[in-house]
N, C-alpha and C positions, 0 to 999 in steps of 0.2 A: 861864592858860587851862587848861581841862580838856576837850579835844575829845571824849574818850570820853563824859563826862557830857552835854556839849552834843549829841552825836550821838544818845545814848539819848533825850534830850528830844524829838528829832525823829522818834521811832519811828512815830507815827501819820502824819505827813507823808510819810515814806519809804514806808510800806506803801501809802498811798493812791496815790502815784505809781507804784509797782511794779505795783499791781493795774490801774491804767489802762493801762499798757503791755501788761500780760498779756492784757487783754481785746481789745486791738487789735494783734495781731501782724502783721508784714509781712515777707515774704521778701526776700532780698538784692536790693539795687538798686531796691526798691520801698517803702522806708521813709519815705514821704512824710507820712503822718499822724504817725508817730513823730517825725520831724524837726520838724514844725510844733509839736507838743506840747512838745518840748524847747525850741524857740525861745521859746514863750510863757512857759515857766517861767523861762528865763534873764532875760526882761524883768521878770518879777515879782521875782526876786532882786535885780535892779538891774544886770544885765550886758547892756547893749544892743549891745556890740561883738561881733556874731556874723554868720556867713555860711554859706551852703550850700556843700558840697563835692561836686561831681559829682552834684548834684541831690538826693541823699537823705542825705548826711552833713552834720554840723554842726560848725563850728569856732568857738570863742569865746575871747576873751582879756580879761583885766583886769589891773590893776597895783596893787601896794600903794602907799600914800601916802608912805612913807618912801623915801629914796634907795636905789637898789640896781639892779644890772644882771644879776642871776641870773635864769634862766628855768627853770621847772618845767613839764613837759607831763604831763597826766593823760589817760588814755584809757579809754573804755568802748565796747564794741561794742553794736550796737542791733538787729541783724536777727534774725528768727525762722526756724523750720524748717518745711518742708512735711510736718508730722506732725499727725495728728488727735489733739486732746486728748481724753482719756478721763475727765477729772475733772469730769463734768457736774454733780456735786453742789456744786461750789464756786461761790460767788456771783460770783467774778471769772474764771470759765472763759472761754477764748477764744471770741470771737464770730465768728471767721473759720473757716469750714469748711475743714478740712485744713491749717490753719496754727497753730503753737503756739510759744510761748517755752519750748521744752523744753531749752534750753541755758543758761538763766538770764540772757540778755542784758537782760531786763526789770529784773532786779536790778542789773545793772551800770549801766544808765542812771540808775536811781533813786539808786544809791549815789554816783555821780559828781555828780549834781545836789545831793545832800545835802552832799558834801564842798565843792562850790563855794559853797553857801549859808553854810557855816561859815566858810570863808576870807574870803568877801566881807564878812561881818559884822565881821571883824577886820582889814580891809585898812589901817586907819589905823595899825596896829601893826607892819607889816612893809613891806619894799621889794621890788622885783623884779617879775617878770611871771609870771602863771599862764595857761597855755594849756590849753584843754579840747578834746579830740577825742571827739566822739560819732560813732564810726566805723561806717559802713555796710558791708555785704557781707563780713563776716568769714567767714561759713560757706562762701563760695565762693573764699576766698583772694584777694580783690580790693581791698577798701577800704583796707587798710593801705598798700599801694604807692601808691595815689592820694594819700593824705595826704603821703607822703614826696615823691612827684613834684611836688606842688604847692609844695614848699619849706616846709611848715608846721612841720617839726621843726627847721629850721635855726636854730642859735644856742641851742638848748635844752641845759641842762647835765645834766638828768636826765629820764627818762621812766618813768612808773609806771602800772600797771594791775592790776586784780584780776579773778579769775574765781571764781564759786561752785564748790564742790566737794562733791558729795553723799557722797563717801567720807570726809570729815572732819566731826567733830562741830561743831555750831554753837558759836561762841566760840573756835574754834581757827583758826590761819592757817598755811598751808604756805608756807615760804620755803626753796627748795632751790637751792643753788649748782650751776652746771653745766647739763647737758642736762635739760630738763623735758618738752618736747614734740617730736614727730617732724616731719620734713619731710613735705610732702604733695604728691604728684605724681599727676595723672590721666593714664591712658593709654587710647588707643583703637587696637585692633588690627584691621585689615581684612584678611581672608584671601580671596584670589581663587582660585577653582577653575574647574571646567567642569561644566555640567549634563549629566545623562544619566538614563536610566531606572534605577531601583534594580536591575533584573534584569540590567543590563549595566554594572556599576560600573567595569569596565576601560576603558569608552569615555569616562568622565568623570574629574573630579578632585574628590574629596569635601571641600569646604571645612569642613563640619561635623566630619568626622573629624579633619582637621588642627587645627581649633580645640580639639577635645577633647584632643588630644595636647599642645597648647600649655598648656592649663589644668593638666594633670598635671605637665608639665615645669617650669612656673614654680615649683612648690613645692620642687623639687630645688635651685633656685637658693638658696633660703633655707636648706635643711638641709645642702647639700653645698658651697656656695660661700662661705658666711660662717661666722664663728665663732659657736658657740652662745651666747656671752656678748655678742655684738654684735647688738642688737635690729634686726630687719628683718621687715616684713610686705609680702607681695605678694598682693593679693586681687583676684579677678575677681568682680564683682557682677552682671554682665549679659552674656549671650551670645544673640545673635540670628542665626538661620541658616535657610536653606531657604524653599521656597515651597509644597511639598506633601509628603505622607507617602511618595509613591512616586517622588520625584525626588531624585537626588543633588544636594546643595546646591551651588549655584554660588558663593555668597558667604557669609561669616560675619563677624560683628562682635562683638568682645569689648571690654568696658569695665571698668576697674578702677583700682586705686590702689597706689602704693608708699609705704611709710612707713619712714623711716630716722632714726637719731639723730645721724649724722655726715655731713658733706659727702662724705667719701670713699666710704662705703658707699652713699650715695645715687647718686653718679656711677657706681659699679661696677654697681649694680643696674639702672640704665637701660641701660648698655651690654650687660650680660648678657641682659636681657630682649629687647632689640631683636635681638641676635644669635640667640638661641634661636628667636624667631618666624620670622626669615628662613630659618634652616637647616631648621627643622621643615617649613615649607611647601615648600621646595625638595625635601626628601626624598620627599615624596608627590606631587610634580608640580605644586604650586601656587606661589603667591607671597603674601607678607605685608608690609604696611607698618605702621609704628607712629607714632602722633602723640602728642606729650607736651604737657601743660599744667602749668606750675609754679604751685602754689597757695600754698605757704608753705615757708620755710626752717626748719631745726631751731631751736627756741627754747632758747637757752642763756643762763641767768641769770649775769651777771658777779659775781665775788666782792664787789666794792665795793658794788653795789646791795643784795645779799643781807645784807651786814654791817649796812648802814644800816637797811634795813627790819626786819631781825631785832631790832635795838635798839628800833625804834619799837613793834613788836609786844609785846616783853617789858615795855617801860615802860608801855604803855597797858593791857595785859590780863594781865600776869604771865608768868613764864617757862614756866608750864605750857601757855600758849596757843600757843607756837611749835612748829611741826612742821617739823623741818629735814630729815627723811628720807622725805618723801612719795615713793612709787614714781613712776618716770617714766611718761609716757603716750605711747602711739603715736598719739594724736589730735594734730592740729595746731592752731596758732593764729597768725594773721598779726601778732600783737603782736611776733613774732620780727623782722619787718622793721624795727621801730623800734630794737630792740636791736643791730642791725647797725652803727649809726652813733652812737648815744647811750647812755651807761651808764644803768643803771636796774635795775628789777626787775619781774617779774610774780609776784604773790602769789596764793595760793589760799585763799579765805575759806570756812570750813566752813559748809555749809548743811543738814547732816543733823541732824534733831531726832527727837522721839518720834513724831510723826505718820508713819505708814508711807509716805505719799506722798513724804516727804522722803528716804526711804531707797532709792528707785529710782535707777538710774543715769541720767545725763543722756541726752538724745536718746530718751527713752521717753515715750509718750503719757500715762503715769500720774504722772510726776514733778512734785513741787512743792518749794518751798524754805522752809526755816525763815527767817522774815523777820527774825530776830535778826541774820542776816548783813548786813542793810542798814546798820544803825548801825555795825557793825564796819567795813564798807567805807568809809562816809562818814568815820569817824574816822581811818582809815588815810590816805585821800587828804589830809585836812586836816593831820594831824600831820607826815607825811613832807614835805609841801610847806613847811610852816612851818619845819621844822628845816633844810631845805636853803636856803631863801631867806634865813633869818636867819644863815646861816653856820656852823651847827653841823656840817654834813656838807660834805665836799669842800674 
């Protein structure tokens, strides 16, 4: 078998699927059209054993015809972002106002369907079980934990997924051992003060002023409490305060995120932030509370999975295709939840081509993908699964 050649022969099929998904983007936990389209395609491929997960995720499974008890899990995320697409000249531009597949999840879904199609066509030649996770709600750090909680990963020997990467040229694949993506934590800080007229500030407690001091102070936690070589981001993206221009603000609400590459730094940053907010508010006569939401743990690729996938990449596409030193990203991905219990690998498939749209960063309204990445993703899914199920790895 030559999965690379077979995947390239599916190029039009893969592009067609990807463009359908791209035209019909859906935000997290509302991927109902997407899930239905995936189910229809699974039926066409010949994989009828599938079900919904939490309403808008899709789980599917099939077995090779030969004896075997190994299990491989393949994952693609399927949700889109609340971003307005600016590529109006494209025939497959998003049809949903204010929603766009700006992170490449349309490519991920198409690539996994392609990989499943390749494997299913050869199921008479291998044994074992293939599980397909079309995971919803990655962008809000939700869907991965749902699949785990449902027990759908139990018994799996490997888990594998890919993400497009506009920083890598099409035809290359990033496989980096160790930390790849940061943890993602959302915080909401509520500052309670006391209203008064701005002409008599001493009679009130200015929640807006306290919030401003907190914003400035948070950056010192990064520059003065952590090592310069230990990546940490504390960002405040939203601050809401006050009711009128001439009234001391009684309340203020700040929303933001913490990104860290290690569990220790993540824990420390949460403790420092909470302490800073409480003490700063007290200093100026107010009070502050902090609410945390855990979106994703750090994504750390194990050595075993990277060694295996690295061999797959070099054998399929040549040694020049393997990028082993891709810089770490402070963006998160809840594929990390799967790697906490099952060995495997998260690989980054280059999607940067000659078209200027493919050179924009992800999460940008102008970004597009070099669709050559689709056949690369499909071939990787099929080849790694084949080698694991047939006993070459592990």
